[in-house]
SELUM-833345 format. One record per residue (C-alpha): residue number from 1; residue in one letter; y, x, z. Coordinates in steps of 0.5 Angstrom, whole numbers, plus 500, padded with zeros to 3 digits. Example, Ala and Ser with C-alpha at 12.3 -4.5 7.8 and 13.67 -1.06 7.14 Angstrom:
<rs>
(r 1 'A' (491 525 516)) (r 2 'S' (498 527 514)) 
</rs>
This chain:
<rs>
(r 1 'M' (484 624 481)) (r 2 'R' (480 619 485)) (r 3 'K' (476 614 481)) (r 4 'K' (477 606 483)) (r 5 'E' (471 603 487)) (r 6 'C' (469 597 483)) (r 7 'R' (467 592 488)) (r 8 'F' (464 585 487)) (r 9 'S' (459 580 490)) (r 10 'F' (455 575 488)) (r 11 'Y' (456 567 490)) (r 12 'K' (453 560 488)) (r 13 'P' (458 555 486)) (r 14 'A' (459 549 490)) (r 15 'N' (455 543 486)) (r 16 'P' (461 539 484)) (r 17 'L' (457 533 484)) (r 18 'S' (456 534 491)) (r 19 'S' (463 535 493)) (r 20 'K' (465 528 490)) (r 21 'K' (459 525 493)) (r 22 'D' (462 527 500)) (r 23 'I' (469 524 498)) (r 24 'S' (465 518 496)) (r 25 'Q' (462 517 502)) (r 26 'E' (469 520 507)) (r 27 'T' (472 514 503)) (r 28 'R' (467 509 504)) (r 29 'D' (466 511 512)) (r 30 'R' (474 511 512)) (r 31 'L' (476 505 508)) (r 32 'S' (470 499 506)) (r 33 'S' (471 496 512)) (r 34 'K' (479 496 512)) (r 35 'V' (480 494 505)) (r 36 'S' (484 487 507)) (r 37 'E' (487 491 513)) (r 38 'L' (491 497 509)) (r 39 'V' (495 498 504)) (r 40 'C' (498 504 499)) (r 41 'P' (505 506 502)) (r 42 'R' (507 507 494)) (r 43 'C' (504 501 491)) (r 44 'L' (504 496 497)) (r 45 'T' (497 494 494)) (r 46 'Y' (491 494 498)) (r 47 'C' (485 499 497)) (r 48 'A' (479 497 493)) (r 49 'A' (473 500 490)) (r 50 'H' (473 505 484)) (r 51 'S' (467 507 480)) (r 52 'I' (467 514 476)) (r 53 'Q' (462 516 471)) (r 54 'L' (460 523 471)) (r 55 'R' (457 526 466)) (r 56 'W' (449 525 465)) (r 57 'N' (449 518 467)) (r 58 'N' (451 519 475)) (r 59 'K' (456 514 477)) (r 60 'I' (460 515 484)) (r 61 'E' (464 510 488)) (r 62 'Y' (470 511 492)) (r 63 'Y' (475 507 496)) (r 64 'G' (483 508 494)) (r 65 'C' (489 504 492)) (r 66 'R' (488 499 487)) (r 67 'I' (494 501 483)) (r 68 'C' (495 508 484)) (r 69 'K' (487 509 486)) (r 70 'Q' (490 515 491)) (r 71 'S' (485 515 497)) (r 72 'Q' (489 520 502)) (r 73 'E' (494 515 505)) (r 74 'F' (494 508 508)) (r 75 'V' (498 504 512)) (r 76 'E' (497 496 516)) (r 77 'V' (498 491 512)) (r 78 'P' (505 489 514)) (r 79 'N' (506 482 517)) (r 80 'G' (513 481 515)) (r 81 'V' (519 484 513)) (r 82 'E' (526 485 517)) (r 83 'I' (533 484 513)) (r 84 'I' (536 489 518)) (r 85 'Q' (543 490 513)) (r 86 'A' (544 487 506)) (r 87 'S' (549 484 502)) (r 88 'N' (547 477 499)) (r 89 'E' (547 481 492)) (r 90 'E' (542 486 495)) (r 91 'I' (537 480 497)) (r 92 'E' (538 476 490)) (r 93 'R' (536 483 487)) (r 94 'F' (530 484 492)) (r 95 'A' (528 476 490)) (r 96 'V' (528 478 483)) (r 97 'Q' (523 483 484)) (r 98 'V' (518 480 488)) (r 99 'G' (519 474 483)) (r 100 'N' (517 479 478)) (r 101 'D' (511 482 481)) (r 102 'T' (505 481 477)) (r 103 'D' (500 483 482)) (r 104 'E' (496 476 484)) (r 105 'T' (494 479 491)) (r 106 'R' (501 481 493)) (r 107 'R' (504 476 491)) (r 108 'H' (500 470 495)) (r 109 'Q' (501 475 501)) (r 110 'Y' (508 474 501)) (r 111 'K' (508 466 503)) (r 112 'K' (504 468 510)) (r 113 'M' (509 474 512)) (r 114 'E' (515 472 516)) (r 115 'C' (522 474 515)) (r 116 'F' (526 476 521)) (r 117 'V' (534 476 519)) (r 118 'P' (539 478 525)) (r 119 'S' (544 472 526)) (r 120 'D' (550 476 525)) (r 121 'C' (547 478 518)) (r 122 'G' (553 474 514)) (r 123 'L' (548 472 508)) (r 124 'S' (550 466 505)) (r 125 'A' (546 459 505)) (r 126 'N' (544 460 498)) (r 127 'T' (541 467 500)) (r 128 'I' (537 465 506)) (r 129 'R' (535 459 502)) (r 130 'I' (532 464 496)) (r 131 'V' (529 468 502)) (r 132 'Q' (525 462 504)) (r 133 'S' (523 460 498)) (r 134 'I' (519 467 498)) (r 135 'F' (517 469 505)) (r 136 'G' (512 463 509)) (r 137 'E' (517 464 515)) (r 138 'V' (525 465 516)) (r 139 'K' (527 467 522)) (r 140 'R' (534 469 525)) (r 141 'W' (534 473 531)) (r 142 'V' (540 473 536)) (r 143 'N' (537 480 540)) (r 144 'S' (530 482 542)) (r 145 'S' (528 477 545)) (r 146 'Q' (531 471 542)) (r 147 'V' (528 468 535)) (r 148 'M' (530 462 532)) (r 149 'K' (528 458 526)) (r 150 'F' (533 457 521)) 
</rs>
């Protein structure tokens, strides 16, 4: 019977503090100058600086979503909403969700957004008023080249 050969090697483990600093630097380079231009696609909130307290009184700062703190995926801040197809009830539910939003930064952005509604959407005048109370400007569009204010 043949004896199994045992193999091993020595290695120097990576410095965990070093990799955290790399993450800190990478997010700072990628996100710090764009905090007012990018939002988390899951939470629809801006990115911000976060601090993590490490052992030995070391602290690192990285940039990520203000809510979920992820730092990998961001999208540009939307400058408007387009209602493609929705019933009066769906719009009213959406309005309640927006009205109950507790994120002050996001709440202030709604009035700066434009909302586009197709002219043949069939929404009632009351539902249009609800949408107008949420967004800065509501416009109806007839086709891709013709946009009109309500």
